[in-house]
N, C-alpha and C positions, 0 to 999 in steps of 0.2 A: 604569487612569491615566483619571480622568475631567478634562476641558479645560474650564474655565469660559472663552467665549468672549468676552465683558466684559474679564476678566481678560489673556487673550491676545492681545485690541487694543491693549494697554499697551504690546506689545514689536513687533505688527506690524500695518500697518493691512489688517483684513481687512474695513473697511464698503465696501456696496457687495456683499458676497458674502452667499447666503443659505447660513443652517445647515446644510441638506439640501446643497446644492451644494459646501460647501465639505468637508463627511463623506464625499462621493462623490469628492472630487479628493483625499482622502487616503488614500480606502481604494485609489483607483486606483493611487495610487503605493506601498503596497504597507504599511500600517499600517492595519489593519481597523476600523472605527467600528463599534460594536459595537452603538449606539443613539443619537439625537439627541433629547435630553430637553428641551422647551421651559416651561421652571419656570414661566412663567405661563401656560399652557395651560387654560383654564376659571375662569382668576382674573380677579373684574372686581370694580369698586365698594369696592375694599379700600383704606379710609384711616388718616389719623396723628388719633387721639383724644387729648383733654387731659382728665382725669378732675376735673372742679371739687370733686363730692361723692361721699360714700360713706357708706352708712348699711345698719344691716343689715335685713333681711327680715323684717316680722312676720310673717310667716306660716311662715318659713323659718329654721332655726340656720343655714345653710353658704350662703342666698344672700346677695347683697346689694344693695343699689340703688344704680346708678350715675349721675351727671349729667355727662354725655359731651359733651366742646364739640368738632363735628367739623366745624365753619368754617361752620356757619351760623350766622342770627340768636340763635338760644335754641339749650342744649344738652338733648341729647335723652338719653331715661330708657333704660339699657340694666341689665339683671339680666345678674350673673355670679355666679357658683359657684367663681369661682379663690382661695384661701387667701391669694394673695402681693396681690389688688386693693387698691389705696389710692389717698385723691386726693393729687392731686397727679401721678400718673404718666403719663408719653404714651403711649399703649399703640395694637392695631392692632386698628381697627373695621372687621367685616362689614356697611357697611348692608343694611336693607332690600334686596333684589332681588339682593344680590351671589352669587357663585358661587363655592364651593369645592371643593377636590381632591374628587373622588368621586361631582362631580356635585350637590354640596348646595347648596342656595339655600334663604339666608336671609329668613325673612317677618318681619313685624309677628305677635307673640306676646304672650298672656296667662301667665305664671308666678307660681301661687299668688296670682291674683287682682289680678297687678301688672303695669303694659304693657311690654314690652320692644321698643325699637327697633332691632336688629341685634345683634352680639354681638362681645362683646371677644376675641380669639383668640389663643391659644398658636400656637406653632412649628409644629407638629405638626400643629394642626388648618389651618396652611397647606401643608401638602406634607414639611415638615420629619421627615427617618427621627429617630426618635429617638434614635439611637445618635448625632448630630451635636449635639444641643439641648445647651445649657450645663446643666450641673446646677444650679446656682441657679434656674432657672426649668423646669425638668422635671418640674414637676410642675404648672406655673400658665402664668399668660399672660406675653406678653416684653413687656417694658418698653422704650420707646426711649430714644433720650439727650434732653436736656430741652429742645434747640436743636431738635427737629422739628416745624415747625409745622402746626398745627391742619386737618384737611383734605385735606391733600396728599395723592398718591398714595402708598402706601406700600411698594409693588412696589420702586420701586428703593433704598430705606435697606436693603432686608431682600434685596438681591441676586436677586430672583427677578425682576427682568427680566434675564433673564439665559438664555442656551440651553449646556446644556451637554453636551461629547458623551465617550464613554465611548470608550478605546481600546481594543483586545485586541491588547497588544504580544506581539513572539517575544520570545524568549531575548537575542536579539543585539542588536536595539534598547533597550539599556539609557539613552540618551540621550535617549530619549521619556517619560523615567519625571520629566520637566520639564518646567514650562512653558518652561524659554530652549529645551530640546530640540524642545517641539514647535513653539515659534514660529521657529526656523530651519527646521523640516520644512518649516512655513505658507510661510514668507518665500522657502523654492525654488520650493515648487509654484507660489505666484505671484507669483515675480518681485519682492518686494517686502524690503526693507532691515529690517534687525532693530534695536532700540533696546535696547541694553542697562540694567540698571537701577543707579539713582545710588548709586556707595555709600562719595561724600566724608562726611567729617564730620568736625567738630571735636575738637580732642585738647587734655587739661589738661598741664599741664607736666612733672608727676608722671609718671617711666615705669613702664612695667607690668613689666618685669623689675624695677626695685624692690619689687614688693610680689611678686609671684610668683617662684617658682623651676623650672626645669623639669629633669627627667633622664627618659631613655628608655633602659630596659635592655635594649629587644627591640626593636631596628630594623629588623627581617627582619620583623617582624611589623606595626610602626608606623613608616616611613620618615621619614611629617613628621609633625607635631603642633604645630601653632598655636595659642595661647590668646590672648584679648584682656579688658581687665581692665575695667567699667563700674561706675562708683562712682554712690553715690546716685540710685540709679534708685527709684522706686515701683510697686511690685507694684499693679495695679488691670485692671480689665476692659480689651480692647482696643479700638477704636473699630469702629462698626458694618462698616468696608468691609472691616478685617480677618479678625472675625467671618465676612463673608457669603464671604469668599474660601474660607476654610477651609471651611466648609459645603456650599458647591458641590461641594469635593473630597474631603469624605465624612473629614473630622478636625472632629471636635469641642471647640471655642474653652477653656480656662482661666484664664488671665492671660496681661496683654500679654507677659511674657517668655518663657514659653513658648507662645505663639502665634508669637511673633518665630521663634524657633528651626523651627517646622512650618511658617512660612511659606517659610523660605529653604531650608529642604530640597525643598516642591512647588516653588520657583520656579528654584534652581538644581540641586537634583536631590543637593544635598550634604547630609547629616546633620549636625547642630551638635546640642551638647550644653551647657544652662547649668546651672554650680554656682552654689551658695550660698557665696561665699568664705568665711563666717565659719563656717560649717558646715565645711567643710574642717579649719577650724581649728591645719594649721602651716605657710598659706601655702605648700606646695608639693604639685607634680603629680611621680608619678613612674609609668611605664608598666613595667608588668613584668607576669611570668608569675603564675599563680597556683599556692601550695603545695598540696602533696595535702592534702584535706579543707579547704581553706579554705573558709569562705561568705561569703555578701553577701543581704542581706537588697532584694528589686530595687524600683522604684518600683510595683508589682503588690502590695506587701505581703507577697513570698512568699519566705523564706528559700531560698538555693540552695546545692548543695552544688560546690565548684567542683574540676575538675581541672588537673593541671601544664599542659597545652597551653591554657586557656584565657588569654586575655590581659586583663588587667585597667588600670585606672587606678585609682590610690590615693593619697593623702594622704601617703603615705612610712611611713605604719604601721597604714591598714587599705585595702580596696578602699572606694571609693565610685564606680563604674561597670564594668560587663562590655563592655570596648570593642567600639563596632559594634553592640550589641545593645541594652543599656536602661543607665540609670542607677541607682543606689542610691538608697535612701531617706533615709539619712543625711546626702547633700548637697543634697535635693531642694531649688530655689526654691520659699520660702512667701509669704505676706502679710508677714512682716514682714524679709524678706531688701535688702539695701542695697547689694549689691556684688558684682556675678554676674564670671564665668569664664565666656569665652565660649570652647568646643572647637570645632575645627573641625581635623580631621585626617586620612589614608589609612589606615586598616588593609586590612592583607592581605586579599584577599577569602579565600580556603580557610580562614584562622584564621574568620574573623566566622562562615563558615558550620557548621563544625563545632561553634562554640561555642552557637550559635542552634537545631540540630539537638540537641546533648547535650542543652541544659536547656528544649526545648521551647518555646522561644520565637524569636515572628513578629512583625518589627516592620515598619515603614515602612523604618524606618532601614538594619537587618540586610538587607531586600531587595535595598537599592541599596548598600551594601557589597559584598553578595555577588557584584552582576554586574558592578562596580569602576564607582567613580565617577571624574570627570574631576580628575586631578590640578593640572591648572592652571587649577583653578577653587575651590580647597579655602583659600586665603586669602582669597580674594576673596569666597565667601560667608560668613567671619567678618568681613571688612569691613562688608559690607551687614547683615549681623544690627547689628552694632553702631552703624550708622547711623543703624537702624529702633530702637533701644534708647534714643538719641539722643533722638529726635526722639517715640516715642512714651511713653516711660518718664520720660522729664525727667531721664535718665544723662550722666553726662560722660566720659567715653571716655580712660583712660588711654593716653600716647603709646607709641607700639611697637608690638608684636609679641610675645610670646615665644614663640621659634620653635626647635624641632629640624626640621632638612630634609638626608635624604640621599636625597630621591625623583629619579629619575631622569624629567625631563617632558617631555625630546625627543619632536616627535613621531615619526612613525615613516613611513620614503620607501617610496614604492610608485612603481614606474617602469612602463609600461605605454605600448603604441602601439595608434594607432586601427586600425592593422587587425588585430590582435587582439581586439579590441573589438569590430569589424563581423563578425570571422570565427565568433567565439562567437555573436554575435546574428542572422548568418545576414541582414544588413541592409547597407545603407551609409549611417550618418549622415556628415554632413560636419563635416570638420575643427572648422570655425568653432562649428556646432552643439554639440560636443563641450567647448568651451571656455567658451562662455554657458552651459552646464549646468555647469559647474565653480563658476563664480561665481555661479550662482544657490546652491550648494551652498555657499561661502565654504570652498572648499580651497584651500587656497594651493599655485599650479603653478606648475611653468614648463614651455614647449614648449623642447625640446632635440634636436635634430637630429629630428625631427619626432616626438618621444617627449614624453609627457606626464610629468612627473616631479611626483610630487606627493606633499605633508606632510601627511597625513591630520589632521587637525583630532583632539587627544587627547578631544572630547568624543565624539570619533565613536568607540571601540574597537573598532567590528565592521570597519573598515574595515583590511585587514592584508595583502592577497597582489591580484593584477591582477584575478582574478576578480571581488572585492567593487567594483572601479570599474567594469566589464563592468555589473553590477545595476544600481548608482548611474543609471549612463548611462541602462540600459534603462528601468528606474521614473521618472526624470524627463521623458525624450524619447516615454515613454507604452507602457506595454503593450502596448494595441492597435494600435501603429504596427508590430508584427513582425510581417511576410508571415506569410502563412499556407501551407505546402507540405506537398504529398504524400509519401511516400518513392516510391523511384523506385528498380524493380525487375523482373524477369523477369514476375513475377507478385505479384502484392500479396498481406502474405503475413498469418496468421491463420489463424481454425478452430479449429472444434473437434475433437479427435480422436474416432473413434467410444465410445471407453470412458468419455468427457467426457459423449459426447452421450447416451449411455447414464443417465448419472448424473441428468444434468438430467430426464433420464425419469420413472426413481425419484422424483424429489422433487415434479415435478409432479403423480405419479400421490400420492403421500401427501399433498399438499395437497388434491389435488380430492378424496379420497375423504373428509376432513373431518378432519385432525389437523393439528396446529400443527407447526412445526420448533424444536428447541430448540437449544442449542449449549451443551454443557459442558466443564467441564474435562476436560482429557486424564489428569491428576493425581489420584489417588485415596491412600484406606492403602493397609496394605500387607495389612488384614484385610478390606478389600473389592476389592482389585485382579482375583482370580482366581476372583471369585463370577458364576456366571450364565455364567461363559466357556464357548465352544460347543468352544475346543481352547486347552489350558492349555499353559505352559513357563517357563522361568524367570525371573522375575519382574524389573523393571531398577528401580533404584531410585535417588535421587540423593543425592547426597553430602551437600548443606547447602539440604534442603526448608526450604518460607517454616514448614509445622508438620506434623504428624503426617497431618493429615490430605490434605494435599497432598504424600505423600512418596514415591508411588509409581506406574510407568504402568499405565494401564489395560488390562482384559485382555476386560473388555467394555463396552458402553456401557449395558446395563439399570441399574447401581447408581446411577447418577448421575441420568439419566431419573425413576427411581424414588423421590430423592430431590427433585427437581421438582414431581411430582406430589402427595408429601407435603405439600413448603411449600403446594402450590396450597389443597390439601383444607381443611390446617390455618386455611385463612383465607376457607371456607365458598364455596369453589369446587369443588363436590362433582365435576363432571361434566368430564372432561381427558381428552384425546386429543393426544399427543405423539409425535413420533416426530425422529428425529438421523441422520445419516448422519457418519460420522467412524472415525479411527482406533485400532486398537486395536495394542498393544503387545508382541509373543510374541517372547521369548528375546532372544540378539543373534546378528544374519547375519553375513556374512563380513567386513564392511569395521568390526565391532568396535559397529556402532550396533542399535539395536532395530529388530528386523522390525516394518516397518506394514504392518495388515494392513486394507482400509477393510470395515466392518462399517455394517449399518443395522439401526435397531433402532426399536421402536414400546411404546408404553402406553398402554390408556386403562381407565377408569375411571366408573363412574356412568351416567347415559344417555347411550343412543347416538343414540336418535331424542325429544326432546322431547314432553311433552304437548301435545298442539295438540287443535282443536274437534272435528278429524276422525276421532279416535283416541286411542287411551292411546300412553304412551311406552313403550317400550323399554328393559332395559336392558344394558347391552354384555353378551357373553358370548363363551365359547370360540370359537364357532361367528362371531363378528364376527370377532375377531383371524385364525383363520385364512380368510377370504373377504378381509381386505385382502391378506393372501397368497397365495392364489391371483387375484387380481386383477390384481397387481403381475408375477407370473409370466406371466399372460395378456398385460399391453400389453407387455412386452419378447419375445414372441412364444417361450416359453420353456414352455408348459403342457401339451405334448405329455411333459417328460418329468418331471413336478412328481410328485410323489408323497405320502405321509405315513405315519409307522407310528408306534405308539404306543412314547413316549419317555419315559426319566426324567432330570431333572436335580435336583441338591439347591435347594431353595428354590421348588420348583413342584410345584404339585396331583399326588402319583399317578396320578392317573385320568383328567386332565385335561391332559394335554400331549402332544407330539408331535412325532418330529422329523421337519423337511424334507428330503427328497429330491429331487436334480434327477440324472438319468440314474442313478440310483442310489446317489450319493455324499451326503452327510448335508451340508449346508451353511446350516442353521438348525435352529430349535425355536420352537414356538408353544402356548403352555400360560395357564394361571392359575397366581397366585401361591401359594404354599401357605398355607393359613390360617394357619401360626401365624407365618410373616412378613406377612401382612398384618395381623393383631394387632400385632407388633410394629411397625407402621409407622405403625400405625392408620387404617388402610384398610378398603371393604368392596371385592366382589370385582374383583379387576383380573388383566388380562389384557396377556399381555407377546410381545413375537414380536423374533428377532433373527437376522440372515442375512448371512453370510458374501457381504458385496458384490462383494465384489473377482473371486470365484469364480463368482459367477452372471454378472456382466456381460464376465468374459471368455467365456463358452461363446458358440457360436455358436448365434443365433437360427435357430428352423424359417423354412425358406423359406414365402414368402407366397403360398398357393395361393387362387384364385378360384374358386366354385364358381357356375353360375347356380341360380337359385332352381325349386327343384323345380315340376315341374306336376302332379306326381301324388301324391294323399293317400296320407298316415301314416298305421298303425295302430296303435293303444297296445294290450298288455297290461299288466295287475298281475295281481304274485306275491308270497304273502304267508309267510314262510317262520318255522318253529320252532325258534330253534337255541338252544347254553348260551349264555350272558349274556358268558361270557369272548370268543365270535366278535366278531371285529372285522367292520365291513359291507366294510371295504375287500378282507376276503379273499372276502367272497361275488359280490363285484362284479367282480373279478377272475375269478373262476368263469363269470360270465353274460357277458363280455367275449369270453372267448376259447372258448365256444361257441357264442353267437349267429349267427355266421356273420359276413359283410357287408351281410345285411339290415340288421343293428341300428345304428342312427344315436345313438341317447342311451338312458342310463339312472341313474337317482338314487333315492334312497332319499324317500319321502314318509310314512313312519307309521313308530315304534317303539314296542311296548308291551306295558308289564311289568305288567301288572293280578292280579286275584284269580283271574282265570279260566287262570293260565298257571301249568304244572308250576314246583315248587320249581326255582329255577336255572337257568330257561329264559326267554327274549325272543321278542318277535316282531318281526319286521323285514319292513316289503312297501317294494317296488322297483316303477318302474314303468319300463315296456320301452319302446321305442317304435322300430317299424320301417320302413323307407323305401326303394322303389327308384326313382332319378332318369330312370329309362329307365322304367317302366311303372308301370302299378296290380299290385298286389300280392294276391293268392289268398289266403283264409281257410288253404287247406292248405296253402303255402307257409309262410304265419308260423304255423302248429302247428308244422309239422314245428321251424321252429328254436326256438319255443319248448319244446317237447317235448325237444329237444337239452339246453337250461338247466336244463331241470327235473331232466333227467337225472344231469347234473354237479353242482347243487347238492346234490342226496342224496345222490351219491360221495361230499360234504364231511362228510356227516354230518346236513345240512339237512332239516328233513319240512315238506314243504307245508300249510299251514294251510288247513283246508278252511272 
């Protein structure tokens, strides 16, 4: 909701309150103000000009040379390219030195050899959104009324000497979808009175009921329908003040009749509709439900097929409007309209919401009807529109109102005690202060036996139970005044469980390693549900899925992570590293619900280290993802039980896949996507990891043992072994560790060779072994003894020491 402060000031005195201060007060009282827009910001030296002469530019067909009176002794020359500029117009002129939105500064200039002393402006150039600019001037300059004095500041004429607050309303505060609703709110906050609009007007002797008949066949959906008849109206342009009010609220001016209905909608929050009486053709209005397959062409020029539950306004023969949603083109007010029927009605919110949703039509009117309009303002809003049509369109209002009324307008009574309010707020607000707040809110009440008996105004449909009164008292008294207290208990509650703490360690490690966290859907397609699953179980399918792609609970995190990688790569982001921790769903538990198991997964592709001036880039490979797994187990204190073995999984490369084992139990997999899988996803080499995080984090971590820094030197020995290509390095490493004894401190592979000097089917693996004793310096004989045992064990495994 956009609130013009100039307009608001007509109902409640906000003079002396700065816009930013008012916005802060409104926000602190419970309605958030999203923005404070000073419409004159950056605008200066913008005046009214009178075009004395207008002639074609000799050097440009689309330019005009205008002599413009701007209140000085002599007219100034301005070059203008607008197609609608003409002599005799009053226009908006930006003088040299003027500033326009966007920081544009106007200077004297020469256009095709002719001097130009300023600019004749369109509304868009003055900062108006193109969606609210009247269509007649959307492609050209804006023409002011003939009584606009040349040289006068143009900003007040256009409503630009104003500040607009944008309110972010919650669904329960439908009352603030109107200027009067906001006025009541501001009045309560500032302790000011609210001035209501004047709805008085003259009446002709002829009764409206003699010209228009009304029948409501669906009273449950339309319990109140009021129609006013105004004859001899002159359809034309609205006065500047009315157009300025509408444009400040984000509504495009159309003509005075339609603008009046939109103005009253914004003022009262009550949607109205104006019918051309002559186009109705029957002098009758019948409200009924649609027939199966019935059609109507709405004001947007679209023919719509209706359903039996849609409520219609008809002329007794055919539809002329969809109740509460949009009018029909066959009864639209136009330039030749002379008699207008003003519709003011209360429609059932559920009926309007259903029709709006079915037809894909969302309007300002349907929004307000859906949230519920004030039943006691319906007829008053119609009278206000009739009064404006009398004064702004020269209309003559026929006496009386054609009315159908079975609507209960009684306010809801709420009874609450001061003690109840204070107990819920945890504070002591005096009874007299509560009374003052009720008076500020304009809530009628009586104090009976120490209780508040409140008749909640029908404009406030959100007030229904005692707790609503508690909220009203709290927000007007001031949320900041509610005392701060700490929980009272034997110990302060809260804290993370060991499992939660370890999960955070996992996330910090992944992010520290250079991976970005992703959060993906738990729902996938039946085809993808078990793909890359560490463990499969019967899948869980939704009874009413959103789509086939979101019909089944996942059993692996990898498919959706790979989708995210594919999406990014397709948008020229070639180096991706993502991880996710989340649940997979394996079969049905004892409680009949899917069994949730927490997993962690990662996907990397592209460069792992970017190209820098110190060295070349390094692409991610199998050992990158394997190293991440090793680092994770190390930081969790589980590296002692970690091992890898050759693995197989559908969708992964057969020679670059390994099972992750913890104390001999399979808890995950690391590997490269199969080339065919990469091609199908349009990816280059891509590496994945998925771990059963729940199984890992429930393992007891190894006790932390601190060892002093060794004082004695270590001795390294290298050994190169010739083995069949099928031999795994882990097998050889196990043999080394089993036979080297306690002196061996470290062993790792530092070279693998499969060159032309090797026999067919053979390879060379070189290990580096480090021996050390923390208590003394080792002798060559001791190291050689241990090393010889290692060589003997390796030869027993079929390895040959390479000379």
